[in-house]
N, C-alpha and C positions, 0 to 999 in steps of 0.2 A: 794812318788812318785808326780811327774808332768808332767798333759796330758793338751797337748797345744791342744785345738779342735777350730772348727769355722773358720779355715784360709781364710775361703771366700773375708773377706776384708784384708787382709794381702795381697792378692795376686795380688788385684789389687789396691790397694792403694799405690801411686806413692809419691807426692809432696803433700801438703795441697795445696787446688782449693781455689782460691778466688771467683769465681762463685758458685752460683747452680749446685750441681751435684749429681745423686746417683747413687749407685754401685749396678749393678746387683744380686740380692741376690741366695744364695742356695738352692737345691729344698728343699720343703717340703712334709716328707711321711703323708696323709690324715689317721691319729688315732684320736684314745682316750688316755685320759689322758691329764696329764698338767705340766709343771714346774715353779719356782719362776722364770724362762728367763721368762716365760712368758710374763711378768707385762712390764711395762714400768718406774720402779720406776729408777731415776737416782743412787740412795744412794744402790744399788744391787749389791754387785762386781762378784757375778757369786758362792759363795764360803760359805761353812758351816760348822764350824771347828768339826761339828758329825757325817755329812750324808753327801751322792755325790751329785749335782745337776744334776739334769737331764738338756739334751738339749732341745730349747725350742720349741717347738709342731706345733708356725704358721710360715708363713713367717718372717725373718728378715731384714727386711731393715733400710740398713745404706744410709744417707747424710749428705752432707754438706751444709752449712750454710755460707754467705758473714753476716758481720754486718748487721742486719735490724734496718729498722728505728722504733720509738717506735709506739706498737700497732698493725702492720706490722699482717695480718695475713697469716699462711701459708695453703695449703690443699693439699691433697693425693686421686686419685683418683682411684677405681681397678677397669678395667673391663674385661671381658673375650674375647674366643676368635670370639668373635662375634661382639666385641662392645659393649655389653649391661653392664650398669654401677653395681659391685654389691655391692659394700661400697664406700662411700666417709668419709673420715676423714679431722677433721677441727684442728689447733692450738686454735681455740678459744670455748668459754664451751657454750653451748646453754642456751642463754637469758632465754628461757621460759620451760625450767625445771626446774620441781619440782617434790622432795621429796616425797613419799609417803610410808605406810607400801603395799607393791605387786608393785610398780612404778618398769617399765625398768631400766633397769641399764643405769649408765650415761656413752656415750663414753668415748671411750679412746681419748685423745688428743697430736697432736706432740707436740715435744720440739722447741724453735727455738733458740737455745744456737747459737753463733758462732763458724762453726769449725764441726766436726763429732756429730750426733746426731744419734739416734735408737730409731725404733720404729718394735713391731711384730705387723702384720696382723693375729687376731685370727682363721684365712681362712674364716670366717664367710660373710653372708648376712646382709644389714643393721639390725639395733632394730625398731622392732615396735612398734607403740605407743601405751601409755596405757589408761584409761580411770580415771583424776584422784581422789585422794582419796577414787577408789573401787579397790577391793583384788580379783585379780585373779589369784587364785594356778596355774597359769600357768610358762615360758618362754619365756619372750618376744623378745628373739635372736634369730636371722634369722639363717638360717641352713647351716650348711658349706658347701663352692664350690665342686664341683667333681673335679678330674680328670683331668690337662689341662694347657694349658698357658693362663696366665693371663699377661695384660700389667698395668705398675706403673705407671703416672704420679704424681710430684710434682710441685705446681708451687706456688711460693713467688714473688711477689713484680713486678706480668706484665710477670715472665721469668717462662717456663714450661722446664722440663726432665723427660725422661721418659728409663726403662727399663723392663724388661723380668721376669717374676716370674713363675714358674713352681710347682705342686702340681701333685704331683706322688701316684697311686693307690696303696693301701695297699697291698702286695704280699697275706694275709692272711687271706682277706676278699674274696669271693665265686663272689662279686660282676663285671656282664661283662658292657662292655661300653654302652650298651644298657640298663641298668637298671639304671647309674647312668645316664643316661639321661632320664630317666624317674621319678627316685627321684628327680632331679634338676628342674622336672617339673610341678611336681605336689606339692613339697613343696612350689616354686615360687608363683607357683597361688595360695597357701592357704595363704601363709605371706601374699600376694597382696588385698587379700580378707580380711584379717583382718584389713588391713588399712585402706583399705576403707570402713568399718564396725564400726570401732573406732572412725575416723574423721567424717563420720555420728555421732554417738553417742552424739558428741561432738560438732561437731556444731546443734545439734537439742536441746543438753538440756541450751545450751548457748541462742542461739532464745528462748525458753521456759523462762526462768530468764529475760530477756527483756521482754516478752511477760507480764509475773507477774507483773514486775514494773507497765506497764502499763495500766493493768486492773484496779488498786491500784487507778489511778487518773481517769477512765472510771465511768463520771454517770450513774445513771441505766438503764437502754434503750437495742434496738434491739446489739447497734451495744457493749454492752457490755457481753452480752449474747452469742454473737457470740464469741467474742474474750474467755473467759471463757472458749467454748466447745473444740479449737479450743486445748488451755492451757489442756484440759482434754485428748484429743487426741494424743500429745505428747508426754504427761506422761504416758498414757497405749501402745503406741509403745514401749518408752524409759523402761517400767518394761518389756516387752518381748525381748529386748536386753540383759539389764544388773540387774545382784542383788548388788543393790547401797547398802542393808543394811549389807553387806561383807564389811567390810574395813579392817580386819586384818586374820591371820593365823588362821585356822581352824573354822572362820568362815562358809566358804561351808557347814561345818557339822551341822550347825543352820540353815542356808539358802538356798531355792534352788536355785542350778545354772542355768542362764540365757544365753539366746542364744550364745553370743559370748567367756563365758567359756566352753559351750560344746565343739563350734569349736574350741578354742586353745589346749584343752585336747586333741583332737583328732591330731590337727596338729603335738603338740609334742610329740604323740603316733608314728606317724608315722618315725618321723625322730629317728631312732632307731641307734644305734653304728654302725651296719652296714648299711649304705646307699643302701636300697630296699625295695618298698614301697609293703606290703602284698594284698591280693583282699579283705579280708574284711574291711582294710581302706578303700577303693574305693568304698565299698558300702556305706560304713557310709557316704563315702567326697559325693557323689550322693542322698545320702538322705536332706544332709546339704544344699548342696547346691539350693535345689526344695527347701527349707525351707527359705533359705535368699533371695531369690530372689523374694517370698511375700512380705518377709520383708522390701528387699528396696523399691520396686514398693509404699509399702505404706512410706517408708521415704522419698520418693521421691516426691509423693504426696503432702505430708507438705510443703517440702522446696520448689518446683515449682511451686503447685497449688494452696493449702490452702495458704498459709503462704502470697506470694506477692497477692492473692486478700483483706484478712487482709489489709496489708499495704496501699494499694489502697482506701479504706475505712479511713483507716486511715488520708493520707494524705487528703483526702477528708474534711475531717473535722479539718483539721490542727492539728491533735495531733503528736504527735511523735511515726515513727516506729521502725519497728524491723530490724535491721542492718542486710543487708544479705552479706553480703563478710568480 
């Protein structure tokens, strides 16, 4: 028995276009689960000799490309009904991505083949940054977008085309529109906070590494003592934020988690299969938010006051300073 499925493209496809174009995707139902068709492997043909293959669980976007110039980059931007960017996908891999145990997943890439291309948006918000060479037993994936209408824009060689995509509510979920909105607000806030704290951890760790190199070249004296004290302050803050001894699976059982891991665990647990935020999660989030404000103030003080003050002295002495950008 042969079943012809997903006729969305066939109904819109008339003749092969010669310029950049995109087709309006079929609506996707917000649901748990996965399919082999969720991937973007061009070698997978959607068949299996021993079992059926479920339809993709995300938004399936088909787009046509003309022959692009060598090294041309295309981007796909997904925005919600309020114009807020949910996700940006590129055909170019992040050159700064580093693979290590517990690293965030590598972002999926758009294909740039001439003619028809296919990409499945997994409905998720952007992936959060990690802390290199540090294992946090958590997920860095952004939460799933809530039901609504989204705008998908594809840009290639200066031209942009747009289409609409719809995420439908799962009729089996008891979640109301207000609960979806509250879920999205809480998850977005937590993900932005994780991004902020991880960027601060990575920034201050880099500055400490620079500072430690400068200290090696400083002669004994007041300036060296001050620099060493600042290095210890940054180290103390870093150790309150992250457990760097954890570098592999199950290290969390051997070394005590620090603040970022605890915060991410709460974030992951808040994103349940049924999108709805429970009161105990909100209560713990309130406690963690207070703790983060204290830690953030300490980090800001190091970044904006103490490091610039030391840099000023280093410049006065004619010694290389810590890079601040």
